[in-house]
All heavy atoms as a GROMACS GRO file, in nm:
protein
  599
    1ILE      N    1  15.534  11.847  10.510
    1ILE     CA    2  15.427  11.787  10.572
    1ILE      C    3  15.293  11.842  10.514
    1ILE      O    4  15.201  11.758  10.492
    1ILE     CB    5  15.423  11.819  10.724
    1ILE    CG1    6  15.534  11.748  10.787
    1ILE    CG2    7  15.285  11.794  10.789
    1ILE    CD1    8  15.536  11.769  10.944
    2ARG      N    9  15.283  11.962  10.476
    2ARG     CA   10  15.168  12.023  10.412
    2ARG      C   11  15.138  11.944  10.280
    2ARG      O   12  15.020  11.917  10.244
    2ARG     CB   13  15.178  12.166  10.392
    2ARG     CG   14  15.161  12.255  10.506
    2ARG     CD   15  15.160  12.389  10.482
    2ARG     NE   16  15.140  12.462  10.609
    2ARG     CZ   17  15.141  12.590  10.627
    2ARG    NH1   18  15.134  12.671  10.515
    2ARG    NH2   19  15.121  12.648  10.739
    3SER      N   20  15.242  11.912  10.206
    3SER     CA   21  15.228  11.847  10.074
    3SER      C   22  15.163  11.711  10.097
    3SER      O   23  15.088  11.653  10.026
    3SER     CB   24  15.343  11.850   9.984
    3SER     OG   25  15.444  11.768  10.047
    4LEU      N   26  15.220  11.642  10.205
    4LEU     CA   27  15.164  11.507  10.241
    4LEU      C   28  15.012  11.516  10.284
    4LEU      O   29  14.936  11.444  10.235
    4LEU     CB   30  15.250  11.454  10.352
    4LEU     CG   31  15.204  11.317  10.397
    4LEU    CD1   32  15.221  11.206  10.293
    4LEU    CD2   33  15.293  11.272  10.514
    5LEU      N   34  14.983  11.614  10.358
    5LEU     CA   35  14.847  11.627  10.404
    5LEU      C   36  14.762  11.667  10.276
    5LEU      O   37  14.637  11.620  10.263
    5LEU     CB   38  14.831  11.738  10.503
    5LEU     CG   39  14.886  11.697  10.638
    5LEU    CD1   40  14.884  11.817  10.732
    5LEU    CD2   41  14.806  11.589  10.702
    6SER      N   42  14.808  11.753  10.188
    6SER     CA   43  14.733  11.783  10.067
    6SER      C   44  14.710  11.659   9.981
    6SER      O   45  14.600  11.647   9.935
    6SER     CB   46  14.797  11.894   9.992
    6SER     OG   47  14.738  11.928   9.874
    7GLU      N   48  14.816  11.576   9.967
    7GLU     CA   49  14.794  11.463   9.889
    7GLU      C   50  14.699  11.368   9.951
    7GLU      O   51  14.614  11.296   9.880
    7GLU     CB   52  14.930  11.388   9.881
    7GLU     CG   53  14.945  11.268   9.789
    7GLU     CD   54  15.069  11.208   9.776
    7GLU    OE1   55  15.179  11.278   9.783
    7GLU    OE2   56  15.079  11.086   9.760
    8GLN      N   57  14.701  11.354  10.076
    8GLN     CA   58  14.608  11.264  10.150
    8GLN      C   59  14.462  11.315  10.127
    8GLN      O   60  14.369  11.239  10.119
    8GLN     CB   61  14.643  11.256  10.300
    8GLN     CG   62  14.763  11.167  10.311
    8GLN     CD   63  14.802  11.151  10.469
    8GLN    OE1   64  14.761  11.237  10.551
    8GLN    NE2   65  14.873  11.058  10.508
    9ASP      N   66  14.444  11.446  10.144
    9ASP     CA   67  14.313  11.509  10.131
    9ASP      C   68  14.258  11.486   9.979
    9ASP      O   69  14.147  11.440   9.975
    9ASP     CB   70  14.324  11.662  10.146
    9ASP     CG   71  14.319  11.703  10.284
    9ASP    OD1   72  14.287  11.617  10.372
    9ASP    OD2   73  14.334  11.823  10.308
   10GLU      N   74  14.348  11.489   9.880
   10GLU     CA   75  14.313  11.466   9.753
   10GLU      C   76  14.273  11.310   9.734
   10GLU      O   77  14.175  11.285   9.670
   10GLU     CB   78  14.420  11.504   9.649
   10GLU     CG   79  14.381  11.496   9.511
   10GLU     CD   80  14.493  11.545   9.421
   10GLU    OE1   81  14.570  11.634   9.452
   10GLU    OE2   82  14.510  11.472   9.317
   11LYS      N   83  14.342  11.220   9.786
   11LYS     CA   84  14.324  11.089   9.769
   11LYS      C   85  14.182  11.044   9.846
   11LYS      O   86  14.101  10.966   9.791
   11LYS     CB   87  14.432  10.999   9.833
   11LYS     CG   88  14.551  10.998   9.747
   11LYS     CD   89  14.661  10.912   9.808
   11LYS     CE   90  14.782  10.905   9.708
   11LYS     NZ   91  14.880  10.820   9.774
   12LEU      N   92  14.159  11.103   9.961
   12LEU     CA   93  14.038  11.089  10.035
   12LEU      C   94  13.914  11.135   9.953
   12LEU      O   95  13.814  11.067   9.938
   12LEU     CB   96  14.029  11.137  10.162
   12LEU     CG   97  13.915  11.149  10.254
   12LEU    CD1   98  13.870  11.000  10.283
   12LEU    CD2   99  13.937  11.213  10.384
   13GLU      N  100  13.941  11.260   9.886
   13GLU     CA  101  13.828  11.317   9.808
   13GLU      C  102  13.788  11.223   9.693
   13GLU      O  103  13.683  11.201   9.651
   13GLU     CB  104  13.865  11.461   9.759
   13GLU     CG  105  13.753  11.522   9.690
   13GLU     CD  106  13.793  11.661   9.642
   13GLU    OE1  107  13.904  11.706   9.684
   13GLU    OE2  108  13.702  11.721   9.574
   14HIS      N  109  13.899  11.169   9.620
   14HIS     CA  110  13.878  11.088   9.511
   14HIS      C  111  13.804  10.960   9.554
   14HIS      O  112  13.706  10.909   9.490
   14HIS     CB  113  14.004  11.050   9.440
   14HIS     CG  114  14.061  11.157   9.352
   14HIS    ND1  115  14.008  11.202   9.246
   14HIS    CD2  116  14.179  11.232   9.381
   14HIS    CE1  117  14.069  11.307   9.183
   14HIS    NE2  118  14.176  11.321   9.272
   15ALA      N  119  13.848  10.899   9.665
   15ALA     CA  120  13.774  10.774   9.716
   15ALA      C  121  13.634  10.811   9.756
   15ALA      O  122  13.546  10.729   9.726
   15ALA     CB  123  13.853  10.731   9.848
   16LEU      N  124  13.610  10.922   9.816
   16LEU     CA  125  13.464  10.956   9.848
   16LEU      C  126  13.376  10.972   9.718
   16LEU      O  127  13.264  10.932   9.714
   16LEU     CB  128  13.458  11.085   9.932
   16LEU     CG  129  13.502  11.050  10.075
   16LEU    CD1  130  13.529  11.176  10.156
   16LEU    CD2  131  13.415  10.955  10.156
   17TRP      N  132  13.436  11.037   9.614
   17TRP     CA  133  13.353  11.049   9.493
   17TRP      C  134  13.333  10.922   9.428
   17TRP      O  135  13.225  10.893   9.377
   17TRP     CB  136  13.429  11.147   9.389
   17TRP     CG  137  13.409  11.293   9.421
   17TRP    CD1  138  13.506  11.384   9.468
   17TRP    CD2  139  13.281  11.362   9.425
   17TRP    NE1  140  13.435  11.504   9.488
   17TRP    CE2  141  13.312  11.493   9.463
   17TRP    CE3  142  13.153  11.322   9.389
   17TRP    CZ2  143  13.208  11.586   9.471
   17TRP    CZ3  144  13.055  11.425   9.402
   17TRP    CH2  145  13.080  11.552   9.447
   18ALA      N  146  13.437  10.826   9.442
   18ALA     CA  147  13.416  10.690   9.389
   18ALA      C  148  13.305  10.622   9.461
   18ALA      O  149  13.226  10.545   9.407
   18ALA     CB  150  13.543  10.603   9.400
   19ALA      N  151  13.298  10.642   9.596
   19ALA     CA  152  13.187  10.591   9.679
   19ALA      C  153  13.058  10.641   9.631
   19ALA      O  154  12.958  10.566   9.618
   19ALA     CB  155  13.221  10.614   9.825
   20VAL      N  156  13.044  10.774   9.598
   20VAL     CA  157  12.916  10.829   9.558
   20VAL      C  158  12.881  10.758   9.425
   20VAL      O  159  12.756  10.729   9.404
   20VAL     CB  160  12.938  10.986   9.533
   20VAL    CG1  161  12.823  11.044   9.454
   20VAL    CG2  162  12.958  11.055   9.662
   21ARG      N  163  12.975  10.748   9.328
   21ARG     CA  164  12.949  10.678   9.207
   21ARG      C  165  12.897  10.532   9.221
   21ARG      O  166  12.803  10.490   9.161
   21ARG     CB  167  13.063  10.686   9.106
   21ARG     CG  168  13.088  10.826   9.052
   21ARG     CD  169  13.195  10.828   8.934
   21ARG     NE  170  13.326  10.771   8.983
   21ARG     CZ  171  13.423  10.845   9.054
   21ARG    NH1  172  13.395  10.983   9.076
   21ARG    NH2  173  13.535  10.794   9.084
   22SER      N  174  12.962  10.474   9.304
   22SER     CA  175  12.928  10.327   9.347
   22SER      C  176  12.788  10.323   9.394
   22SER      O  177  12.704  10.240   9.359
   22SER     CB  178  13.030  10.264   9.432
   22SER     OG  179  12.989  10.139   9.465
   23LEU      N  180  12.758  10.412   9.489
   23LEU     CA  181  12.621  10.412   9.557
   23LEU      C  182  12.516  10.441   9.448
   23LEU      O  183  12.406  10.387   9.455
   23LEU     CB  184  12.622  10.505   9.667
   23LEU     CG  185  12.686  10.465   9.785
   23LEU    CD1  186  12.717  10.582   9.878
   23LEU    CD2  187  12.613  10.351   9.872
   24GLU      N  188  12.540  10.540   9.362
   24GLU     CA  189  12.448  10.579   9.255
   24GLU      C  190  12.424  10.460   9.164
   24GLU      O  191  12.316  10.431   9.121
   24GLU     CB  192  12.498  10.693   9.176
   24GLU     CG  193  12.490  10.822   9.269
   24GLU     CD  194  12.550  10.940   9.197
   24GLU    OE1  195  12.633  10.917   9.106
   24GLU    OE2  196  12.514  11.051   9.238
   25GLU      N  197  12.528  10.379   9.129
   25GLU     CA  198  12.513  10.262   9.038
   25GLU      C  199  12.431  10.162   9.113
   25GLU      O  200  12.351  10.097   9.056
   25GLU     CB  201  12.647  10.205   9.002
   25GLU     CG  202  12.648  10.086   8.918
   25GLU     CD  203  12.573  10.106   8.783
   25GLU    OE1  204  12.590  10.220   8.725
   25GLU    OE2  205  12.515  10.009   8.729
   26ARG      N  206  12.457  10.139   9.237
   26ARG     CA  207  12.382  10.040   9.323
   26ARG      C  208  12.231  10.082   9.322
   26ARG      O  209  12.145  10.000   9.307
   26ARG     CB  210  12.440  10.045   9.474
   26ARG     CG  211  12.360   9.952   9.562
   26ARG     CD  212  12.426   9.945   9.708
   26ARG     NE  213  12.343   9.900   9.803
   26ARG     CZ  214  12.331   9.770   9.826
   26ARG    NH1  215  12.401   9.676   9.763
   26ARG    NH2  216  12.256   9.726   9.927
   27ARG      N  217  12.201  10.207   9.340
   27ARG     CA  218  12.066  10.259   9.337
   27ARG      C  219  12.002  10.227   9.208
   27ARG      O  220  11.886  10.170   9.203
   27ARG     CB  221  12.054  10.406   9.366
   27ARG     CG  222  11.923  10.468   9.359
   27ARG     CD  223  11.910  10.618   9.348
   27ARG     NE  224  11.992  10.668   9.239
   27ARG     CZ  225  11.961  10.688   9.113
   27ARG    NH1  226  11.845  10.638   9.070
   27ARG    NH2  227  12.043  10.746   9.025
   28ARG      N  228  12.069  10.254   9.097
   28ARG     CA  229  12.009  10.225   8.966
   28ARG      C  230  11.982  10.080   8.944
   28ARG      O  231  11.879  10.030   8.893
   28ARG     CB  232  12.108  10.280   8.851
   28ARG     CG  233  12.104  10.429   8.831
   28ARG     CD  234  12.174  10.481   8.713
   28ARG     NE  235  12.315  10.448   8.721
   28ARG     CZ  236  12.401  10.535   8.779
   28ARG    NH1  237  12.355  10.656   8.822
   28ARG    NH2  238  12.530  10.501   8.781
   29THR      N  239  12.078   9.988   8.990
   29THR     CA  240  12.056   9.849   8.975
   29THR      C  241  11.944   9.799   9.056
   29THR      O  242  11.862   9.718   9.012
   29THR     CB  243  12.190   9.781   9.016
   29THR    OG1  244  12.304   9.814   8.937
   29THR    CG2  245  12.172   9.632   9.010
   30LEU      N  246  11.938   9.847   9.179
   30LEU     CA  247  11.824   9.807   9.267
   30LEU      C  248  11.694   9.858   9.214
   30LEU      O  249  11.590   9.786   9.216
   30LEU     CB  250  11.852   9.856   9.408
   30LEU     CG  251  11.951   9.790   9.484
   30LEU    CD1  252  11.996   9.877   9.609
   30LEU    CD2  253  11.918   9.650   9.532
   31GLU      N  254  11.682   9.982   9.163
   31GLU     CA  255  11.562  10.021   9.097
   31GLU      C  256  11.520   9.939   8.968
   31GLU      O  257  11.406   9.914   8.947
   31GLU     CB  258  11.570  10.165   9.065
   31GLU     CG  259  11.570  10.262   9.183
   31GLU     CD  260  11.596  10.403   9.150
   31GLU    OE1  261  11.633  10.437   9.036
   31GLU    OE2  262  11.570  10.486   9.244
   32THR      N  263  11.622   9.903   8.897
   32THR     CA  264  11.603   9.819   8.780
   32THR      C  265  11.545   9.683   8.826
   32THR      O  266  11.449   9.634   8.767
   32THR     CB  267  11.732   9.791   8.697
   32THR    OG1  268  11.772   9.926   8.649
   32THR    CG2  269  11.702   9.696   8.584
   33LEU      N  270  11.598   9.631   8.929
   33LEU     CA  271  11.550   9.499   8.975
   33LEU      C  272  11.406   9.504   9.031
   33LEU      O  273  11.330   9.414   8.994
   33LEU     CB  274  11.649   9.445   9.094
   33LEU     CG  275  11.775   9.394   9.045
   33LEU    CD1  276  11.871   9.376   9.168
   33LEU    CD2  277  11.774   9.271   8.967
   34ALA      N  278  11.383   9.617   9.103
   34ALA     CA  279  11.247   9.638   9.153
   34ALA      C  280  11.144   9.651   9.030
   34ALA      O  281  11.036   9.587   9.037
   34ALA     CB  282  11.244   9.765   9.242
   35ASP      N  283  11.182   9.731   8.945
   35ASP     CA  284  11.100   9.749   8.823
   35ASP      C  285  11.070   9.622   8.748
   35ASP      O  286  10.961   9.587   8.705
   35ASP     CB  287  11.159   9.853   8.724
   35ASP     CG  288  11.156   9.988   8.783
   35ASP    OD1  289  11.084  10.015   8.881
   35ASP    OD2  290  11.229  10.077   8.723
   36ARG      N  291  11.182   9.541   8.731
   36ARG     CA  292  11.162   9.418   8.668
   36ARG      C  293  11.069   9.316   8.744
   36ARG      O  294  10.983   9.246   8.684
   36ARG     CB  295  11.302   9.342   8.642
   36ARG     CG  296  11.301   9.213   8.564
   36ARG     CD  297  11.436   9.163   8.552
   36ARG     NE  298  11.518   9.263   8.482
   36ARG     CZ  299  11.651   9.255   8.501
   36ARG    NH1  300  11.718   9.162   8.575
   36ARG    NH2  301  11.724   9.340   8.437
   37GLU      N  302  11.079   9.317   8.874
   37GLU     CA  303  10.999   9.230   8.957
   37GLU      C  304  10.849   9.291   8.954
   37GLU      O  305  10.758   9.200   8.943
   37GLU     CB  306  11.041   9.231   9.101
   37GLU     CG  307  11.177   9.154   9.115
   37GLU     CD  308  11.174   9.004   9.067
   37GLU    OE1  309  11.080   8.934   9.114
   37GLU    OE2  310  11.259   8.963   8.995
   38ASP      N  311  10.839   9.414   8.952
   38ASP     CA  312  10.706   9.472   8.943
   38ASP      C  313  10.628   9.426   8.810
   38ASP      O  314  10.520   9.399   8.808
   38ASP     CB  315  10.697   9.635   8.943
   38ASP     CG  316  10.715   9.680   9.081
   38ASP    OD1  317  10.700   9.608   9.188
   38ASP    OD2  318  10.752   9.799   9.097
   39SER      N  319  10.711   9.438   8.698
   39SER     CA  320  10.648   9.404   8.560
   39SER      C  321  10.616   9.258   8.563
   39SER      O  322  10.523   9.224   8.478
   39SER     CB  323  10.761   9.438   8.451
   39SER     OG  324  10.868   9.359   8.457
   40ARG      N  325  10.680   9.174   8.636
   40ARG     CA  326  10.642   9.027   8.650
   40ARG      C  327  10.529   8.998   8.742
   40ARG      O  328  10.493   8.887   8.754
   40ARG     CB  329  10.770   8.948   8.679
   40ARG     CG  330  10.888   8.950   8.573
   40ARG     CD  331  11.011   8.881   8.631
   40ARG     NE  332  11.110   8.880   8.524
   40ARG     CZ  333  11.236   8.852   8.552
   40ARG    NH1  334  11.268   8.808   8.662
   40ARG    NH2  335  11.326   8.868   8.451
   41GLY      N  336  10.490   9.102   8.817
   41GLY     CA  337  10.387   9.081   8.912
   41GLY      C  338  10.434   9.022   9.048
   41GLY      O  339  10.359   8.978   9.119
   42ASN      N  340  10.560   9.017   9.059
   42ASN     CA  341  10.618   8.965   9.191
   42ASN      C  342  10.605   9.073   9.298
   42ASN      O  343  10.624   9.202   9.274
   42ASN     CB  344  10.768   8.919   9.169
   42ASN     CG  345  10.774   8.814   9.081
   42ASN    OD1  346  10.686   8.729   9.063
   42ASN    ND2  347  10.892   8.797   9.021
   43MET      N  348  10.588   9.035   9.421
   43MET     CA  349  10.566   9.132   9.531
   43MET      C  350  10.690   9.180   9.598
   43MET      O  351  10.682   9.289   9.647
   43MET     CB  352  10.461   9.069   9.632
   43MET     CG  353  10.333   9.033   9.575
   43MET     SD  354  10.250   9.183   9.515
   43MET     CE  355  10.219   9.271   9.665
   44PRO      N  356  10.790   9.103   9.627
   44PRO     CA  357  10.893   9.150   9.716
   44PRO      C  358  10.985   9.263   9.664
   44PRO      O  359  11.120   9.253   9.676
   44PRO     CB  360  10.979   9.024   9.740
   44PRO     CG  361  10.969   8.945   9.618
   44PRO     CD  362  10.817   8.978   9.564
   45THR      N  363  10.927   9.364   9.604
   45THR     CA  364  11.011   9.468   9.554
   45THR      C  365  11.041   9.577   9.653
   45THR      O  366  11.131   9.659   9.633
   45THR     CB  367  10.935   9.540   9.426
   45THR    OG1  368  10.821   9.600   9.475
   45THR    CG2  369  10.910   9.438   9.324
   46ALA      N  370  10.967   9.582   9.764
   46ALA     CA  371  10.984   9.690   9.870
   46ALA      C  372  11.126   9.680   9.917
   46ALA      O  373  11.189   9.794   9.935
   46ALA     CB  374  10.898   9.663   9.991
   47SER      N  375  11.198   9.565   9.939
   47SER     CA  376  11.328   9.562   9.988
   47SER      C  377  11.428   9.618   9.884
   47SER      O  378  11.523   9.689   9.930
   47SER     CB  379  11.371   9.425  10.032
   47SER     OG  380  11.390   9.344   9.915
   48TYR      N  381  11.407   9.600   9.758
   48TYR     CA  382  11.475   9.654   9.662
   48TYR      C  383  11.468   9.804   9.656
   48TYR      O  384  11.566   9.884   9.649
   48TYR     CB  385  11.431   9.614   9.513
   48TYR     CG  386  11.481   9.460   9.478
   48TYR    CD1  387  11.395   9.384   9.418
   48TYR    CD2  388  11.613   9.422   9.502
   48TYR    CE1  389  11.420   9.255   9.377
   48TYR    CE2  390  11.636   9.286   9.464
   48TYR     CZ  391  11.552   9.202   9.412
   48TYR     OH  392  11.584   9.084   9.378
   49ARG      N  393  11.350   9.860   9.660
   49ARG     CA  394  11.322  10.002   9.676
   49ARG      C  395  11.383  10.064   9.799
   49ARG      O  396  11.436  10.174   9.792
   49ARG     CB  397  11.182  10.024   9.656
   49ARG     CG  398  11.122   9.983   9.519
   49ARG     CD  399  11.014  10.056   9.464
   49ARG     NE  400  10.964   9.998   9.349
   49ARG     CZ  401  11.004  10.010   9.221
   49ARG    NH1  402  11.110  10.085   9.210
   49ARG    NH2  403  10.943   9.949   9.123
   50GLU      N  404  11.372  10.001   9.907
   50GLU     CA  405  11.416  10.046  10.030
   50GLU      C  406  11.575  10.061  10.025
   50GLU      O  407  11.631  10.163  10.062
   50GLU     CB  408  11.385   9.958  10.159
   50GLU     CG  409  11.240   9.970  10.193
   50GLU     CD  410  11.205   9.866  10.290
   50GLU    OE1  411  11.282   9.806  10.353
   50GLU    OE2  412  11.072   9.842  10.314
   51ARG      N  413  11.634   9.962   9.976
   51ARG     CA  414  11.788   9.964   9.962
   51ARG      C  415  11.833  10.064   9.856
   51ARG      O  416  11.926  10.134   9.880
   51ARG     CB  417  11.836   9.826   9.931
   51ARG     CG  418  11.820   9.720  10.047
   51ARG     CD  419  11.875   9.589  10.041
   51ARG     NE  420  11.896   9.546   9.898
   51ARG     CZ  421  11.882   9.417   9.855
   51ARG    NH1  422  11.835   9.317   9.940
   51ARG    NH2  423  11.903   9.385   9.731
   52ALA      N  424  11.742  10.084   9.756
   52ALA     CA  425  11.780  10.190   9.656
   52ALA      C  426  11.772  10.326   9.719
   52ALA      O  427  11.855  10.412   9.698
   52ALA     CB  428  11.685  10.183   9.544
   53THR      N  429  11.664  10.352   9.803
   53THR     CA  430  11.658  10.477   9.877
   53THR      C  431  11.776  10.504   9.974
   53THR      O  432  11.825  10.602   9.979
   53THR     CB  433  11.522  10.481   9.946
   53THR    OG1  434  11.414  10.465   9.854
   53THR    CG2  435  11.503  10.610  10.029
   54GLU      N  436  11.809  10.399  10.037
   54GLU     CA  437  11.921  10.404  10.133
   54GLU      C  438  12.048  10.439  10.057
   54GLU      O  439  12.130  10.525  10.105
   54GLU     CB  440  11.950  10.269  10.212
   54GLU     CG  441  11.835  10.241  10.313
   54GLU     CD  442  11.849  10.104  10.367
   54GLU    OE1  443  11.932  10.023  10.333
   54GLU    OE2  444  11.754  10.063  10.449
   55SER      N  445  12.063  10.376   9.948
   55SER     CA  446  12.190  10.402   9.860
   55SER      C  447  12.186  10.548   9.814
   55SER      O  448  12.290  10.621   9.815
   55SER     CB  449  12.198  10.309   9.744
   55SER     OG  450  12.219  10.184   9.791
   56LYS      N  451  12.065  10.599   9.764
   56LYS     CA  452  12.053  10.732   9.720
   56LYS      C  453  12.081  10.829   9.837
   56LYS      O  454  12.157  10.931   9.816
   56LYS     CB  455  11.912  10.752   9.673
   56LYS     CG  456  11.878  10.894   9.617
   56LYS     CD  457  11.742  10.909   9.569
   56LYS     CE  458  11.711  11.053   9.531
   56LYS     NZ  459  11.569  11.064   9.495
   57ASP      N  460  12.027  10.805   9.952
   57ASP     CA  461  12.045  10.889  10.076
   57ASP      C  462  12.191  10.905  10.106
   57ASP      O  463  12.244  11.011  10.132
   57ASP     CB  464  11.959  10.852  10.191
   57ASP     CG  465  11.813  10.864  10.162
   57ASP    OD1  466  11.770  10.940  10.072
   57ASP    OD2  467  11.731  10.802  10.246
   58SER      N  468  12.262  10.785  10.110
   58SER     CA  469  12.400  10.784  10.149
   58SER      C  470  12.482  10.863  10.049
   58SER      O  471  12.575  10.937  10.082
   58SER     CB  472  12.454  10.636  10.155
   58SER     OG  473  12.392  10.565  10.254
   59ALA      N  474  12.457  10.840   9.917
   59ALA     CA  475  12.530  10.910   9.813
   59ALA      C  476  12.509  11.061   9.827
   59ALA      O  477  12.603  11.149   9.818
   59ALA     CB  478  12.486  10.865   9.681
   60ASN      N  479  12.388  11.097   9.854
   60ASN     CA  480  12.350  11.247   9.870
   60ASN      C  481  12.432  11.303   9.992
   60ASN      O  482  12.482  11.424   9.984
   60ASN     CB  483  12.203  11.272   9.878
   60ASN     CG  484  12.132  11.253   9.751
   60ASN    OD1  485  12.194  11.262   9.636
   60ASN    ND2  486  12.010  11.232   9.762
   61ARG      N  487  12.441  11.236  10.101
   61ARG     CA  488  12.505  11.282  10.221
   61ARG      C  489  12.649  11.302  10.191
   61ARG      O  490  12.712  11.406  10.234
   61ARG     CB  491  12.478  11.190  10.336
   61ARG     CG  492  12.347  11.205  10.404
   61ARG     CD  493  12.346  11.140  10.535
   61ARG     NE  494  12.364  10.989  10.534
   61ARG     CZ  495  12.263  10.905  10.503
   61ARG    NH1  496  12.141  10.944  10.488
   61ARG    NH2  497  12.286  10.778  10.509
   62ILE      N  498  12.714  11.203  10.129
   62ILE     CA  499  12.858  11.215  10.091
   62ILE      C  500  12.878  11.328   9.998
   62ILE      O  501  12.974  11.413  10.006
   62ILE     CB  502  12.910  11.092  10.040
   62ILE    CG1  503  12.908  10.979  10.142
   62ILE    CG2  504  13.052  11.108   9.992
   62ILE    CD1  505  12.935  10.831  10.082
   63ARG      N  506  12.789  11.337   9.884
   63ARG     CA  507  12.806  11.445   9.793
   63ARG      C  508  12.786  11.592   9.856
   63ARG      O  509  12.873  11.683   9.835
   63ARG     CB  510  12.698  11.433   9.689
   63ARG     CG  511  12.711  11.531   9.578
   63ARG     CD  512  12.606  11.527   9.468
   63ARG     NE  513  12.601  11.400   9.402
   63ARG     CZ  514  12.504  11.309   9.424
   63ARG    NH1  515  12.411  11.321   9.509
   63ARG    NH2  516  12.517  11.195   9.354
   64GLU      N  517  12.698  11.602   9.954
   64GLU     CA  518  12.681  11.729  10.015
   64GLU      C  519  12.800  11.766  10.100
   64GLU      O  520  12.848  11.881  10.100
   64GLU     CB  521  12.553  11.723  10.106
   64GLU     CG  522  12.429  11.723  10.027
   64GLU     CD  523  12.308  11.694  10.113
   64GLU    OE1  524  12.312  11.679  10.242
   64GLU    OE2  525  12.192  11.688  10.058
   65MET      N  526  12.862  11.667  10.164
   65MET     CA  527  12.976  11.694  10.245
   65MET      C  528  13.094  11.733  10.159
   65MET      O  529  13.169  11.826  10.198
   65MET     CB  530  13.012  11.564  10.320
   65MET     CG  531  13.130  11.580  10.406
   65MET     SD  532  13.191  11.418  10.479
   65MET     CE  533  13.256  11.342  10.328
   66LEU      N  534  13.114  11.673  10.046
   66LEU     CA  535  13.221  11.698   9.950
   66LEU      C  536  13.205  11.850   9.902
   66LEU      O  537  13.298  11.902   9.882
   66LEU     CB  538  13.234  11.603   9.837
   66LEU     CG  539  13.288  11.459   9.890
   66LEU    CD1  540  13.263  11.353   9.781
   66LEU    CD2  541  13.443  11.476   9.911
   67VAL      N  542  13.080  11.870   9.866
   67VAL     CA  543  13.059  12.003   9.808
   67VAL      C  544  13.084  12.113   9.908
   67VAL      O  545  13.140  12.206   9.886
   67VAL     CB  546  12.913  12.013   9.751
   67VAL    CG1  547  12.881  12.159   9.714
   67VAL    CG2  548  12.907  11.928   9.619
   68ALA      N  549  13.034  12.099  10.023
   68ALA     CA  550  13.066  12.183  10.139
   68ALA      C  551  13.204  12.205  10.167
   68ALA      O  552  13.262  12.309  10.178
   68ALA     CB  553  12.993  12.144  10.264
   69TYR      N  554  13.281  12.092  10.166
   69TYR     CA  555  13.426  12.091  10.201
   69TYR      C  556  13.497  12.174  10.082
   69TYR      O  557  13.583  12.252  10.112
   69TYR     CB  558  13.477  11.949  10.198
   69TYR     CG  559  13.627  11.948  10.214
   69TYR    CD1  560  13.677  11.966  10.348
   69TYR    CD2  561  13.717  11.922  10.119
   69TYR    CE1  562  13.820  11.960  10.379
   69TYR    CE2  563  13.854  11.912  10.142
   69TYR     CZ  564  13.905  11.929  10.267
   69TYR     OH  565  14.040  11.942  10.294
   70SER      N  566  13.459  12.152   9.960
   70SER     CA  567  13.518  12.218   9.850
   70SER      C  568  13.491  12.368   9.842
   70SER      O  569  13.562  12.449   9.799
   70SER     CB  570  13.473  12.163   9.714
   70SER     OG  571  13.343  12.194   9.681
   71GLN      N  572  13.378  12.413   9.919
   71GLN     CA  573  13.347  12.549   9.930
   71GLN      C  574  13.399  12.607  10.067
   71GLN      O  575  13.375  12.727  10.088
   71GLN     CB  576  13.188  12.568   9.922
   71GLN     CG  577  13.140  12.531   9.788
   71GLN     CD  578  12.992  12.529   9.791
   71GLN    OE1  579  12.926  12.543   9.890
   71GLN    NE2  580  12.937  12.521   9.675
   72GLY      N  581  13.475  12.533  10.143
   72GLY     CA  582  13.537  12.586  10.262
   72GLY      C  583  13.437  12.588  10.381
   72GLY      O  584  13.462  12.658  10.470
   73ILE      N  585  13.330  12.518  10.374
   73ILE     CA  586  13.232  12.505  10.472
   73ILE      C  587  13.261  12.388  10.567
   73ILE      O  588  13.268  12.283  10.506
   73ILE     CB  589  13.087  12.498  10.419
   73ILE    CG1  590  13.058  12.609  10.319
   73ILE    CG2  591  12.984  12.492  10.531
   73ILE    CD1  592  12.928  12.596  10.248
   74PRO      N  593  13.281  12.418  10.692
   74PRO     CA  594  13.321  12.309  10.782
   74PRO      C  595  13.211  12.208  10.810
   74PRO      O  596  13.105  12.231  10.800
   74PRO     CB  597  13.351  12.385  10.913
   74PRO     CG  598  13.312  12.517  10.901
   74PRO     CD  599  13.284  12.544  10.766
   0.00000   0.00000   0.00000
């Protein structure tokens, strides 16, 4: 049973790190879109920037949780 739980923990950790990478890529894409719209003089960049910030915050929360877990902090 312990090996099964350990395997599940490892799979969950990998999935969460993949989520962090995905959120970081989303943030970069949204920032690129916002910058492109800014350079064209278009106004609706706030939603891109807000969503980029939300993605960054979510990635940071997951990353902090994973780091704490790896250090044995509940």
